[in-house]
C-alpha positions as CSV (number, residue, x, y, z in Angstrom):
1,X,0.1,0.1,-0.1
2,X,1.3,3.4,-0.9
3,X,2.1,6.0,1.7
4,X,-0.4,8.5,0.3
5,X,-3.0,5.6,0.7
6,X,-2.1,5.0,4.3
7,X,-2.4,8.6,5.1
8,X,-5.8,8.9,3.3
9,X,-7.2,5.9,5.3
10,X,-5.9,7.1,8.6
11,X,-7.2,10.3,8.1
12,X,-10.6,9.0,6.9
13,X,-10.6,7.0,10.0
14,X,-9.5,9.7,12.5
15,X,-12.4,11.8,10.9
16,X,-15.1,9.5,11.3
17,X,-13.7,8.7,14.9
18,X,-13.9,12.5,15.7
19,X,-17.4,12.9,14.2
20,X,-18.6,9.9,16.4
21,X,-17.0,11.3,19.5
22,X,-18.5,14.7,18.9
23,X,-22.0,12.8,18.4
24,X,-21.6,11.0,21.8
25,X,-19.1,12.9,23.8
26,X,-19.9,11.1,27.2
27,X,-18.8,7.6,25.6
28,X,-15.8,9.6,24.2
29,X,-14.8,11.1,27.5
30,X,-15.0,7.7,29.1
31,X,-12.9,6.3,26.6
32,X,-10.3,9.1,26.9
33,X,-10.1,8.3,30.7
34,X,-9.8,4.5,30.2
35,X,-7.1,5.2,27.9
36,X,-5.2,7.7,29.9
37,X,-5.7,5.3,32.9
38,X,-3.9,2.4,30.9
39,X,-1.1,4.8,29.7
40,X,-0.3,5.7,33.5
41,X,-0.4,2.0,34.7
42,X,1.7,0.7,31.6
43,X,4.0,3.8,32.0
44,X,4.6,3.3,35.8
45,X,5.2,-0.4,35.3
46,X,7.8,0.2,32.8
47,X,9.4,3.1,35.1
48,X,9.7,0.8,37.9
49,X,11.3,-2.1,35.8
50,X,13.6,0.7,34.2
51,X,14.6,1.8,37.8
52,X,15.4,-1.9,38.6
53,X,17.3,-2.5,35.6
54,X,19.5,0.7,36.1
55,X,23.1,0.2,37.2
56,X,23.5,3.3,39.4
57,X,23.2,2.0,42.9
58,X,21.2,4.3,45.4
59,X,19.8,6.5,42.4
60,X,16.5,4.3,42.2
61,X,14.2,5.7,44.9
62,X,13.0,8.5,42.8
63,X,12.2,6.8,39.6
64,X,10.7,3.8,41.7
65,X,8.5,6.2,43.9
66,X,7.5,8.0,40.5
67,X,6.7,4.8,38.8
68,X,4.8,3.6,41.9
69,X,2.6,7.0,41.6
70,X,1.8,6.4,38.2
71,X,0.7,2.9,38.9
72,X,-1.6,3.9,41.8
73,X,-2.9,6.8,39.6
74,X,-3.7,4.3,36.5
75,X,-5.3,1.7,39.1
76,X,-7.3,4.3,40.8
77,X,-8.7,5.9,37.2
78,X,-9.5,2.3,36.2
79,X,-11.0,1.3,39.5
80,X,-13.1,4.6,39.7
81,X,-13.7,5.9,35.9
82,X,-16.4,8.5,37.1
83,X,-14.1,10.2,39.7
84,X,-11.2,9.9,37.2
85,X,-13.5,11.9,34.4
86,X,-13.8,14.4,37.1
87,X,-10.3,14.7,38.2
88,X,-8.8,14.7,34.6
89,X,-11.6,17.6,33.8
90,X,-10.3,19.7,36.9
91,X,-6.6,19.2,35.4
92,X,-7.8,20.4,32.1
93,X,-9.7,23.3,33.5
94,X,-6.6,24.5,35.8
95,X,-4.5,23.9,32.8
96,X,-6.4,26.2,30.6
97,X,-6.8,28.7,33.3
98,X,-3.0,28.9,34.1
99,X,-2.1,29.1,30.3
100,X,-4.8,32.0,30.1
101,X,-3.1,33.8,33.0
102,X,0.3,33.3,31.5
103,X,-0.8,34.7,27.9
104,X,-2.4,37.6,29.7
105,X,0.4,38.3,31.8
106,X,2.8,38.0,28.6
107,X,0.7,40.3,26.6
108,X,0.5,43.0,29.1
109,X,4.1,43.0,29.9
110,X,5.6,42.1,26.2
111,X,6.3,45.6,24.8
112,X,6.7,46.0,21.2
113,X,5.1,42.5,20.2
114,X,3.2,43.0,17.1
115,X,0.3,40.6,18.0
116,X,0.2,41.8,21.6
117,X,-3.7,42.5,21.2
118,X,-4.4,38.8,20.0
119,X,-2.1,37.5,23.1
120,X,-4.4,39.4,25.2
121,X,-7.5,38.5,23.5
122,X,-6.2,34.7,23.7
123,X,-5.5,35.1,27.4
124,X,-9.0,36.5,28.2
125,X,-10.5,33.7,25.9
126,X,-8.5,30.8,28.0
127,X,-9.4,32.3,31.4
128,X,-12.9,32.4,30.5
129,X,-13.0,29.0,29.4
130,X,-11.0,27.9,32.4
131,X,-13.3,29.4,34.6
132,X,-16.6,27.9,32.9
133,X,-14.9,24.5,33.1
134,X,-14.2,24.8,36.7
135,X,-17.4,26.8,37.3
136,X,-19.4,23.7,36.3
137,X,-17.4,20.8,37.1
138,X,-20.5,18.2,37.0
139,X,-21.6,19.4,33.5
140,X,-18.0,19.9,32.0
141,X,-16.9,16.4,33.3
142,X,-19.5,14.5,31.4
143,X,-18.6,15.9,28.1
144,X,-15.2,18.0,28.0
145,X,-12.9,15.4,27.3
146,X,-15.1,13.6,24.7
147,X,-15.4,17.1,22.8
148,X,-11.7,17.7,22.9
149,X,-10.8,14.4,21.7
150,X,-13.5,14.5,19.0
151,X,-12.2,18.1,17.9
152,X,-8.6,16.9,17.7
153,X,-9.7,13.9,15.8
154,X,-11.6,15.6,13.2
155,X,-8.8,18.2,12.8
156,X,-6.1,15.6,12.4
157,X,-8.1,13.6,10.2
158,X,-8.7,16.4,8.0
159,X,-4.8,17.5,8.1
160,X,-3.9,13.9,7.2
161,X,-6.6,14.0,4.3
162,X,-5.2,16.9,3.0
163,X,-1.8,15.7,3.3
164,X,-2.4,12.6,1.4
165,X,-3.6,14.6,-1.5
166,X,-0.5,17.0,-1.9
167,X,2.0,16.2,-4.6
168,X,4.8,14.0,-3.7
169,X,7.5,15.7,-1.6
170,X,5.6,18.8,-1.4
171,X,4.6,19.0,2.3
172,X,6.8,16.3,3.8
173,X,10.3,15.2,2.6
174,X,12.2,12.1,3.0
175,X,9.7,10.0,1.2
176,X,7.0,10.0,3.8
177,X,4.4,10.7,1.4
178,X,4.7,9.0,-1.6
């Protein structure tokens, strides 16, 4: 199968998956939470294994501790998916809020920046979104992660479809498209 065909098929699958996620954001939210739980669990196990496989004596406590925290986090998310959805939504809300505050501060104090107004506007939008998410955790938790996943899948799918339609070597070098 040609690389362009793989990109096209992958893009179509992602686009369809994104549309399905947007039509059922709760199911997509639950799927995202379960996927995150497994990523944490497997990463923690691998972290602990890597720490024990290391050759440096006395330097294993922090990697092992971090691995055990990841294992506990993954196990907790798998055992309590609804609480995990709420926790992950809080993390997303806080991240957006902090990002918005930093953009606002950067825009206010960055003199001579051409897009200063857009930076400040973007900061206000992010702060407002963060406040909206954190102000309605119960409502946001049921759909937010699924909507974000759906939007990301749709945009990534469209990008791959467009990329698959470009002439050879126009967008990506080294034979990736081809």
